[in-house]
C-alpha positions as CSV (number, residue, x, y, z in Angstrom):
1,P,-19.1,55.4,-1.1
2,L,-18.1,54.2,-4.6
3,M,-19.3,56.7,-7.2
4,S,-18.7,54.4,-10.4
5,V,-17.6,50.9,-11.3
6,V,-15.2,50.2,-13.7
7,A,-16.2,47.2,-15.9
8,A,-13.6,45.2,-17.8
9,P,-13.9,45.0,-21.3
10,Q,-15.8,41.5,-22.8
11,V,-13.6,39.4,-24.7
12,T,-15.5,36.8,-26.6
13,I,-14.3,33.5,-28.1
14,R,-15.7,34.6,-31.6
15,E,-13.3,38.1,-31.5
16,K,-10.6,35.9,-30.3
17,I,-10.7,33.6,-33.3
18,G,-10.8,36.4,-35.3
19,Q,-7.6,37.6,-34.1
20,I,-6.1,34.0,-34.1
21,V,-6.9,33.6,-37.8
22,G,-5.7,36.7,-38.8
23,A,-2.4,36.4,-37.4
24,L,-2.4,32.9,-38.8
25,R,-3.1,34.2,-42.3
26,K,-0.5,36.6,-42.0
27,H,2.7,34.5,-40.2
28,G,1.4,30.9,-40.7
29,R,2.3,29.8,-37.1
30,V,1.9,32.0,-34.3
31,G,2.8,31.7,-30.5
32,F,0.2,31.6,-27.8
33,R,1.9,34.6,-26.0
34,T,1.9,36.7,-29.2
35,I,-1.9,35.8,-29.2
36,L,-2.8,36.8,-25.8
37,G,-0.7,40.6,-26.5
38,K,-0.3,43.0,-23.7
39,V,-3.1,42.4,-21.9
40,R,-3.2,39.4,-19.9
41,S,-6.2,39.5,-17.6
42,R,-7.0,35.8,-16.1
43,L,-10.6,36.2,-18.6
44,E,-8.7,37.0,-21.6
45,V,-6.2,34.3,-21.2
46,V,-9.1,32.0,-20.8
47,V,-11.1,33.1,-23.4
48,A,-7.7,32.5,-25.8
49,F,-6.7,29.3,-24.8
50,L,-11.0,28.2,-25.2
51,A,-10.2,29.7,-28.9
52,V,-7.5,27.8,-29.7
53,L,-9.0,24.4,-28.5
54,E,-12.3,25.6,-30.6
55,L,-9.7,25.6,-33.7
56,V,-8.0,22.4,-32.8
57,K,-11.3,20.4,-32.0
58,R,-12.0,21.7,-35.7
59,R,-8.8,20.5,-37.0
60,K,-8.0,23.8,-38.4
61,V,-5.0,24.6,-36.6
62,A,-2.4,22.2,-34.9
63,A,-1.1,23.2,-31.8
64,S,2.2,21.9,-30.1
65,Q,4.4,22.8,-27.1
66,G,8.3,21.4,-26.8
67,G,8.1,21.2,-23.2
68,L,6.5,21.4,-19.7
69,F,5.8,25.4,-19.4
70,S,7.1,26.4,-22.8
71,E,5.5,28.3,-25.4
72,I,2.3,26.8,-27.5
73,E,3.0,27.2,-31.0
74,I,-0.2,27.2,-33.2
75,E,0.1,26.8,-36.8
76,T,-2.6,25.9,-39.6
77,A,-3.6,22.3,-40.2
78,E,-3.9,20.3,-43.7
79,N,-7.0,21.2,-44.2
80,W,-6.8,25.1,-43.4
81,Q,-8.4,27.1,-46.3
82,D,-7.4,30.9,-46.1
83,D,-10.6,32.0,-47.7
84,E,-13.1,30.3,-44.9
85,D,-15.5,31.7,-42.8
86,F,-14.9,30.7,-39.4
87,E,-18.6,30.7,-37.7
88,L,-19.1,29.3,-34.3
89,E,-22.0,27.0,-33.6
90,F,-22.6,28.2,-30.3
91,G,-23.8,31.6,-28.7
92,E,-21.7,33.5,-26.1
């Protein structure tokens, strides 16, 4: 019988946006693999991608990819404001 259950840590879109914004404030441009870091669970990859899509949708970042399966580069968009608070409109 199984005595204990190990649950994967929850990663929220809000937290991932905070990490992306922090990296962009520090470097100005960052690769998607850098955002993922060392932990690459399927859930974390999906949440990171959704966070990037949310920032692109809000026109805060621009994402580009040189070719099929190449690194996705994320950089600040023209309307980026370094002191802006990135609040999300949806619950998680």
